[in-house]
C-alpha positions in Angstrom: 0.0 0.0 0.0 2.8 2.3 0.9 4.5 1.6 -2.4 1.4 2.5 -4.4 1.1 5.8 -2.4 4.7 6.6 -3.1 4.2 5.8 -6.8 1.2 8.1 -7.0 3.2 10.9 -5.3 6.1 10.4 -7.7 3.7 10.5 -10.7 2.1 13.7 -9.5 5.5 15.2 -9.0 6.7 14.2 -12.4 3.5 15.6 -14.0 3.9 18.8 -12.1 7.5 19.2 -13.3 6.4 18.5 -16.9 3.5 21.0 -16.5 5.9 23.7 -15.2 8.3 23.0 -18.1 5.6 23.4 -20.8 4.2 26.5 -19.0 7.6 28.2 -18.9 8.1 27.1 -22.6 4.8 28.6 -23.8 5.4 31.8 -21.7 8.8 32.2 -23.4 7.4 31.6 -26.9 4.5 34.1 -26.4 6.8 36.7 -24.9 8.8 36.6 -28.1 5.8 36.5 -30.4 3.6 39.1 -28.8 5.7 42.2 -29.8 5.7 40.9 -33.4 2.0 40.3 -33.4 1.3 43.7 -31.9 3.2 45.3 -34.9 0.4 44.0 -37.1 -3.1 45.4 -37.4 -5.3 43.7 -34.8 -7.4 41.8 -37.3 -4.4 40.7 -39.3 -2.7 39.5 -36.1 -5.9 37.6 -35.2 -6.0 35.8 -38.6 -2.2 35.1 -38.5 -2.4 33.6 -35.0 -5.3 31.2 -35.9 -3.5 30.2 -39.1 -0.3 29.5 -37.2 -2.2 27.4 -34.6 -3.9 25.5 -37.3 -0.6 24.8 -39.0 0.9 23.6 -35.7 -2.1 21.4 -35.1 -1.8 19.8 -38.6 1.8 19.1 -37.9 0.8 17.6 -34.5 3.1 20.0 -32.7 0.5 21.7 -30.4 0.9 19.1 -27.5 4.7 19.3 -27.8 4.6 23.1 -27.4 1.7 23.5 -25.0 1.8 20.2 -23.1 -1.0 18.7 -21.1 -3.3 20.7 -18.9 -4.0 19.5 -15.3 -7.7 18.8 -15.0 -10.1 20.5 -12.6 -13.4 18.7 -13.5 -16.7 20.3 -12.7 -20.4 19.7 -13.7 -22.4 22.7 -14.8 -25.7 22.8 -16.7 -25.6 19.0 -16.6 -22.4 18.9 -18.6 -19.1 17.5 -17.4 -16.3 20.0 -18.0 -12.7 18.9 -17.8 -11.9 22.3 -16.3 -13.8 25.5 -15.7 -11.8 27.7 -18.1 -13.4 28.4 -21.5 -12.7 30.4 -24.6 -15.3 33.1 -25.1 -17.1 33.6 -28.3 -15.6 35.9 -30.9 -12.1 34.3 -31.2 -13.3 31.6 -33.6 -16.5 33.0 -35.2 -16.7 30.4 -38.0 -15.5 27.4 -36.0 -12.4 27.1 -38.2 -9.9 26.5 -35.4 -11.7 24.4 -32.8 -9.0 21.6 -32.6 -6.2 24.1 -32.5 -7.6 26.3 -29.8 -8.7 23.2 -27.7 -5.0 22.2 -27.6 -4.3 25.3 -25.5 -6.1 23.5 -22.6 -9.5 25.1 -22.5 -12.2 23.1 -20.7 -14.7 24.3 -23.3 -14.8 26.3 -26.5 -17.5 28.7 -27.6 -17.7 29.5 -31.3 -19.6 32.3 -33.0 -21.4 34.6 -32.8 -23.1 33.1 -35.8 -26.1 34.5 -37.7 -28.5 32.7 -40.0 -27.1 34.4 -43.1 -23.5 35.4 -43.8 -22.7 39.0 -43.2 -19.5 41.2 -43.4 -19.9 43.0 -40.2 -19.0 46.7 -39.8 -16.3 48.2 -42.1 -12.7 48.2 -40.8 -10.9 49.4 -38.9 -13.1 47.9 -36.2 -10.7 46.4 -33.7 -8.3 48.5 -31.5 -5.7 47.7 -28.9 -5.2 49.8 -25.8 -2.1 48.1 -24.5 -1.4 50.4 -21.5 -4.8 49.5 -20.2 -4.7 45.8 -21.2 -7.9 46.4 -23.2 -9.5 46.1 -26.6 -12.3 48.0 -28.3 -14.2 46.2 -31.0 -17.1 47.1 -33.3 -16.9 43.9 -35.3 -20.7 43.6 -35.9 -21.2 39.8 -35.9 -19.0 39.3 -39.0 -19.3 35.6 -39.9 -19.8 33.3 -42.8 -23.3 32.1 -41.7 -24.6 29.1 -39.8 -24.3 26.6 -42.7 -20.5 27.2 -43.1 -20.1 27.1 -39.3 -21.7 23.7 -39.2 -19.6 22.4 -42.0 -16.5 23.4 -40.1 -17.7 21.8 -36.9 -18.3 18.5 -38.6 -14.7 18.5 -39.8 -13.3 19.1 -36.3 -12.1 16.2 -34.1 -12.8 18.0 -30.9 -14.6 15.8 -28.4 -14.9 18.3 -25.6 -17.6 20.8 -24.6 -18.6 23.0 -27.5 -20.8 26.0 -27.1 -22.3 27.7 -30.1 -23.2 31.4 -29.8 -26.1 32.6 -31.9 -27.3 36.1 -32.9 -29.5 38.0 -35.3 -28.5 39.4 -38.7 -27.9 43.1 -38.7 -30.6 43.8 -41.3 -33.3 41.7 -39.6 -35.8 44.1 -38.0 -35.9 44.0 -34.2 -39.5 42.9 -34.3 -38.4 39.8 -36.2 -35.3 39.1 -34.2 -36.9 36.1 -32.5 -37.1 34.4 -35.9 -33.4 34.7 -36.4 -32.7 33.1 -33.0 -35.1 30.3 -33.8 -33.3 29.6 -37.1 -30.0 29.6 -35.3 -31.2 27.3 -32.5 -32.8 24.8 -34.9 -29.7 24.7 -37.1 -27.0 24.3 -34.3 -29.0 22.3 -31.8 -27.7 18.8 -32.9 -24.1 20.0 -33.0 -23.9 22.0 -29.7 -23.3 20.9 -26.1 -24.9 24.3 -25.1 -26.2 27.2 -27.1 -25.4 30.8 -26.0 -28.0 33.5 -26.9 -26.2 36.7 -27.6 -28.6 39.7 -27.0 -25.9 42.0 -25.6 -23.5 43.0 -28.3 -23.2 46.8 -28.5 -22.3 46.6 -32.2 -25.6 45.5 -33.7 -28.1 48.4 -33.6 -31.0 47.8 -31.2 -29.8 44.4 -30.1 -29.6 45.2 -26.4 -33.3 46.1 -26.4 -33.9 42.4 -26.4 -32.8 42.4 -22.8 -35.7 44.5 -21.8 -39.2 43.5 -20.4 -41.6 42.2 -23.0 -38.9 41.7 -25.6 -37.0 39.4 -23.4 -40.1 37.6 -22.2 -41.1 36.8 -25.8 -37.6 35.7 -26.8 -37.2 33.4 -23.8 -40.6 31.9 -24.1 -40.2 31.1 -27.8 -36.7 29.7 -27.4 -37.7 27.6 -24.4 -40.6 26.0 -26.3 -38.3 25.3 -29.2 -35.7 23.8 -26.9 -38.3 21.3 -25.5 -39.4 20.3 -29.1 -35.8 19.9 -30.2 -34.9 17.8 -27.1 -37.7 15.4 -28.0 -36.8 15.4 -31.7 -33.0 14.7 -31.1 -33.3 12.8 -27.8 -30.8 15.2 -26.4 -31.2 18.1 -24.1 -29.0 21.1 -25.0 -28.8 23.8 -22.4 -29.5 27.5 -23.2 -27.3 30.3 -21.8 -28.2 33.9 -22.2 -25.3 36.4 -22.6 -26.0 39.8 -21.0 -24.4 43.3 -21.0 -22.4 44.8 -18.1 -24.1 48.1 -18.5 -27.3 47.1 -16.8 -28.2 48.7 -13.5 -29.1 46.6 -10.4 -32.8 46.8 -10.9 -32.5 45.7 -14.6 -30.3 42.8 -13.5 -32.8 41.7 -10.9 -35.6 41.8 -13.5 -33.6 39.7 -16.0 -32.5 37.2 -13.3 -36.2 36.7 -12.4 -37.1 36.2 -16.0 -34.4 33.6 -16.5 -35.7 31.8 -13.4 -39.3 32.0 -14.6 -38.4 30.4 -18.0 -36.0 27.9 -16.5 -33.1 29.1 -18.6 -30.1 26.8 -18.0 -27.3 29.4 -17.7 -26.3 33.1 -17.9 -23.1 34.5 -19.3 -22.0 37.7 -17.6 -20.8 39.7 -19.3 -20.4 41.0 -22.9 -18.3 44.1 -23.6 -19.1 47.6 -22.2 -19.9 50.9 -23.7 -18.3 52.6 -20.7 -14.8 54.1 -21.1 -14.0 54.2 -17.4 -10.3 53.4 -17.0 -9.2 54.3 -20.5 -10.1 58.0 -20.7 -7.7 60.0 -22.9 -5.9 56.9 -24.2 -5.4 56.5 -27.9 -8.5 54.9 -29.5 -10.6 55.4 -26.3 -13.1 57.5 -28.3 -13.6 54.8 -30.9 -17.2 53.4 -30.9 -17.7 49.8 -29.9 -17.4 47.5 -26.9 -14.5 47.7 -24.4 -13.1 44.5 -23.1 -10.1 43.6 -20.9 -8.8 44.8 -17.5 -11.0 47.9 -17.3 -14.1 45.7 -17.5 -13.1 43.3 -14.8 -14.5 45.0 -11.7 -17.8 45.8 -13.3 -18.2 42.3 -14.7 -17.5 40.8 -11.2 -20.1 43.1 -9.7 -22.7 41.9 -12.2 -21.9 38.3 -11.3 -22.4 39.1 -7.6 -25.7 40.8 -8.2 -27.0 37.9 -10.4 -25.8 35.4 -7.8 -27.8 37.2 -5.1 -31.0 36.8 -7.0 -30.4 33.4 -8.7 -29.2 31.7 -5.4 -27.4 28.9 -7.3 -30.5 27.9 -9.2 -29.0 29.0 -12.6 -25.2 28.8 -13.1 -23.3 31.8 -14.0 -20.5 31.8 -16.6 -18.2 34.8 -16.0 -16.6 36.6 -18.8 -15.1 40.1 -19.0 -11.7 41.2 -17.7 -10.2 37.8 -16.8 -6.6 38.8 -17.2 -5.1 36.6 -14.4 -5.8 33.7 -12.1 -6.7 36.2 -9.4 -9.4 37.7 -11.7 -10.8 34.2 -12.3 -10.8 33.4 -8.6 -12.7 36.7 -7.8 -15.4 35.8 -10.3 -15.7 32.3 -8.9 -15.9 33.6 -5.4 -18.5 36.1 -6.6 -20.8 33.3 -7.7 -19.6 32.1 -11.1 -19.3 28.4 -11.9 -17.2 28.8 -15.1 -15.0 31.5 -16.5 -14.2 32.5 -20.1 -11.3 34.4 -21.5 -10.6 36.3 -24.7 -8.8 39.6 -24.2 -6.7 38.0 -21.5 -5.5 35.4 -24.0 -4.4 38.1 -26.4 -2.4 39.9 -23.7 -1.2 37.0 -21.6 -1.0 34.1 -24.1 -1.9 30.4 -23.5 -0.1 30.4 -20.2 -3.1 32.2 -18.7 -5.2 29.0 -19.0 -2.7 26.9 -17.1 -2.2 29.7 -14.5 -6.0 29.7 -13.7 -6.2 25.9 -13.5 -3.1 25.7 -11.3 -4.5 28.1 -8.8 -7.7 26.1 -8.7 -5.7 23.0 -8.0 -3.6 24.7 -5.5 -3.1 22.9 -2.1 -3.1 26.2 -0.2 -5.7 26.5 2.7 -7.8 29.0 0.9 -8.8 26.3 -1.7 -9.1 23.4 0.8 -12.8 23.8 1.3 -13.4 23.7 -2.5 -11.4 20.6 -2.9 -13.5 18.8 -0.2 -16.6 19.8 -2.2 -17.7 22.5 0.1 -19.0 25.7 -1.5 -18.0 29.0 0.2 -20.5 30.8 -2.0 -23.5 29.5 -3.9 -21.8 29.5 -7.3 -18.2 28.5 -6.5 -17.0 25.7 -8.7 -16.5 22.3 -7.2 -13.1 20.9 -7.8 -12.6 17.1 -8.0 -9.1 15.7 -7.7 -8.3 12.6 -9.7 
């Protein structure tokens, strides 16, 4: 018995050493790459990065470079996630790089936002870096190749993990017909998704955020929930629905939305999208560009929204936290505020793939502050339960 225990300890130690090696290796590579990428226009850098990752994946080099990620399994929305760190929508709008991005160690990937019909989005330039603030401003406008192309790409992927598909409406669909676009999206993606994210909070599609309000939201949630039940029977598969909301809602508006989500038994809520606020970036270059702000300046506001939602939802609907996760400490704050999962996007651009490992490592930390979580206790209603293998 003692020999087996010693063997397990040795294996863990060896794995930890390998994990540290790959972590330092990926940090070194990205620290060399980032200055070069930041010399390129943001959209050019985005395309180049995905193309590079795809090439590395085809050559089967991603595991060699990035190594294996320690697991921190959790169950949310009835789905078993290998770890609670996901990639937010927007990075892979057309699902062209699922396998390549999954190799970075994400517990789940969310693709999109996808619309029923292809659309070019807003004219460039439409993506801006604010490096001194660790922030981005984008006004992309749901640029994507349409749901049919996205599904073709998903069927080519080998990814066997948790896949979320983020759906939205076409820019030229009148707001009064927006529900029809979401229905088309849900019907099309249902069989291919592990969960479906309903994006009603992008600031870059005129009028979209009105769908978060009162009767508009009631109608949308009621229609989608009915369709979900029909599709579950049709496909013999229940696919959770998660609604993505804005950070610019006040406390009263958040409480109303939370109660509507409860009333319609929505499976999850993603908090938050980008913000129209420019707090924290005033007077910086590009700060006056229109669009949504993401990154470090959004972190505190996003966490506050998670706290306010958690107070109303009381653990009945899980919260996926997004917005300003730039470090393991940021992720931990959101989990302590009531989130069950976290998503990164801007943090990945500024910190690189090492951020994923950093967050998972702190969740698996043996320090006393995480000991309750490892035993399965939950210091706050939404804190993720970590299960050690």
